[in-house]
C-alpha positions in Angstrom: -5.5 10.8 18.9 -4.2 9.2 15.8 -5.4 5.7 15.4 -6.0 3.6 12.4 -3.0 1.4 12.0 -0.4 1.3 9.3 -1.4 1.7 5.7 -0.7 -1.1 3.2 -1.1 1.3 0.4 1.7 2.8 -1.7 2.5 6.4 -1.0 0.8 7.4 -4.2 -2.4 5.6 -3.3 -2.3 7.1 0.1 -2.3 10.5 -1.5 -5.3 9.6 -3.6 -7.2 8.3 -0.7 -6.3 11.2 1.5 -7.5 13.6 -1.2 -10.8 11.7 -1.7 -11.4 11.9 2.0 -10.7 15.6 2.1 -12.9 16.2 -0.9 -15.7 14.1 0.6 -15.6 16.3 3.8 -16.2 19.5 1.8 -18.4 18.2 -1.1 -21.4 16.0 -1.5 -19.9 14.3 -4.5 -16.4 13.4 -5.4 -15.5 12.7 -9.1 -12.4 11.7 -10.9 -12.1 15.2 -12.4 -12.1 16.7 -8.9 -9.2 14.6 -7.9 -7.4 15.2 -11.1 -7.6 19.0 -10.6 -6.7 18.9 -6.9 -3.6 16.6 -7.4 -2.7 18.0 -10.8 -2.6 14.5 -12.4 -4.2 13.1 -15.5 -7.6 11.5 -15.6 -6.2 8.1 -16.6 -3.9 8.2 -13.6 -6.8 9.0 -11.3 -8.9 6.2 -12.9 -6.1 3.7 -12.4 -5.7 4.7 -8.7 -9.4 4.7 -8.0 -9.6 1.2 -9.5 -6.9 0.0 -7.2 -8.6 1.6 -4.2 -11.9 -0.1 -5.2 -10.2 -3.5 -5.5 -8.8 -3.0 -2.0 -12.3 -2.0 -0.7 -11.4 1.6 0.2 -13.9 3.2 -2.3 -17.0 2.3 -4.3 -16.9 3.6 -7.8 -18.4 2.9 -11.2 -17.0 4.6 -14.3 -18.4 8.1 -14.9 -20.1 8.0 -11.5 -19.1 9.6 -8.2 -16.6 8.1 -5.8 -17.7 7.1 -2.3 -15.6 6.0 0.6 -16.3 2.7 2.2 -16.1 2.5 6.0 -12.6 1.1 5.6 -11.7 4.0 3.3 -13.2 6.6 5.7 -11.2 5.1 8.6 -7.9 5.2 6.7 -8.7 8.5 5.1 -9.2 10.0 8.6 -5.9 8.6 9.8 -4.1 9.9 6.8 -5.4 13.4 7.2 -4.7 13.4 11.0 -1.2 12.1 10.3 -0.5 15.0 7.9 -1.9 17.6 10.3 0.1 16.2 13.2 3.4 16.3 11.1 2.6 19.9 10.0 2.0 20.9 13.7 5.2 19.2 14.7 7.3 20.9 12.0 5.8 24.3 13.0 6.4 23.6 16.7 10.1 22.8 16.2 10.4 25.9 14.0 11.5 24.0 11.0 12.7 26.4 8.3 11.0 24.5 5.5 7.9 24.4 3.3 5.8 22.7 6.0 3.1 21.2 3.9 5.6 19.7 1.4 7.9 18.4 4.2 5.0 16.8 6.0 3.9 15.2 2.8 7.4 13.8 2.3 7.7 12.5 5.9 4.3 10.9 6.2 4.8 8.1 3.8 8.1 6.9 5.3 7.5 7.1 9.1 6.4 4.0 10.9 3.3 4.1 13.1 5.4 3.9 16.3 7.4 7.0 15.1 4.1 8.8 14.3 2.8 8.0 17.8 6.1 9.2 19.4 5.8 12.5 17.5 2.2 12.7 18.7 3.2 12.2 22.3 5.9 14.9 22.0 3.5 17.4 20.5 1.0 16.7 23.2 3.6 17.0 25.9 4.9 20.3 24.6 1.3 21.6 24.3 0.6 20.7 27.9 4.0 21.9 29.2 4.3 25.5 28.0 7.3 26.1 30.3 9.2 23.2 28.5 8.2 24.4 25.1 9.3 28.0 26.0 12.7 26.6 27.1 13.0 24.7 23.8 12.1 27.9 21.8 14.7 29.9 23.8 17.3 27.1 23.1 16.4 27.0 19.4 16.7 30.8 19.2 20.2 30.7 20.9 21.3 27.9 18.5 20.0 29.9 15.5 21.9 32.9 16.7 25.0 30.8 17.4 25.0 31.8 21.0 26.8 29.2 23.2 24.4 27.2 25.3 25.2 25.5 28.6 
C-alpha cells in the first residue's frame, strides 16, 4: 500500500531522493559520485541537491563523506519508489505503447496523492478480478484492431 503523503520537494529533488533511497538499498555507502553516475548529472548539481535535502532533513551529509537517509528521508524515499513501481505496473496493465519507465517518471511528479491512490485501487481491483482484467484486455485488443465494440 502506498502511504507517505505528498512530497513538498521539487520533481528534481524527488529524483535525487528516490535515487539515494534506491542506492542505499543496494549498497552500504552512498556517495555523491554514485548519484552523479546513476542520474548522469554533474557533481556540483548533486552537491547542490544533497545540500537542499540535508537542509530539509531528508539526508545527513558532510562534504566528501557518505550520504545517509534520515528516517524522514527513508519514509519519503520508500513512497517515491513505490509510487514509481505502481505507475509502471499501471502502464503495463493498460498495455500502454510507451517507454514505461520514462512515462512513469514523467507522470509521478505531477499526479496528486488522491490520483495515485485511485490508480493503486484500480490496479489492485484488476489484479483481484482476473475476469474483469481479461475483458479489458479483450476490449483493448478490439480497439487496437479497430473492431467495432458494443
